[in-house]
C-alpha positions, 0 to 999 in steps of 0.5 A, a space after each residue: 336767440 339766432 337769427 336766421 339771415 340770408 346767406 345762413 339758408 343758403 349755405 345750408 342750401 348748398 351743403 344738403 345739395 353737396 350731400 344729396 347729389 352723390 347719393 342720386 347718381 351710380 358710383 363705380 362700384 354700382 357700375 361693377 355690380 350691375 355687371 356682375 349681375 348680368 354675368 350671373 344672368 348671361 355672360 353671353 350678353 356681356 360678351 356682346 356688350 364688350 363687342 359693340 361697346 368696344 368703339 364709340 357708338 353713334 345714334 342712328 346708325 348701323 353699328 347700333 342698330 344692328 348690335 352684335 348677337 349674343 346667343 348665335 340667332 336672333 338675339 341680339 343687344 342694339 341701341 335704336 332711337 325711341 320711336 316718339 323721339 322720331 315722331 316729335 323731331 328730338 331724332 332724324 336721319 341727320 342726328 348723329 348722337 355719339 354715345 362713349 364706350 363708357 356710358 353705352 357698356 354701364 348703360 346696357 349692363 345696367 339693362 342686363 342687371 335690370 332686366 328679366 331673369 336672363 338678362 333680357 330688357 330696355 331701359 330708355 337714357 340720354 339727356 332727351 331721353 331718345 337713346 334705347 338700350 335693347 337685349 333682345 329676348 325672341 322665343 325661337 
C-alpha cells in the first residue's frame, strides 16, 4: 500500500502548478495572432499602436492620454487611468505608472483583436487594474 506523505503531496502540487501556469499566460504565438487579427481588422490601428508605443509610456501623461490618431480624425489609440483608480486613490496626479514598449504593443494588439469587427474597444490592464487601453470608435 502506498503511503501518502506531506512531501509527496507537495511534489504533486508543484508538478501541477508547473503544468498549469504556462497554460494561463499568453505565449508569443498568442501575441502574434492578436497582432495579425488586428492587422486584418484595420491595419491603420497597428500603425498607430507602433507610433504610440515606439517608446516606453508613463501614465498619467500627455503622450499616453492624447494618443495617436489612426484615421486622420477623432479615432485614436490612447492609454488612460481607469476612473475608479482616480476615485479611490490608486492613481493621482503624482503617479508615474510605467508601461514598457513591449507591453504597450501587446496589450493594444489584444484590445484590437478582441474588440469589435473594426478593432475598436477597450480593456483594462495592470496589476492594480488602472491602465485602460482605448481604441476609440467615434462615429462622424
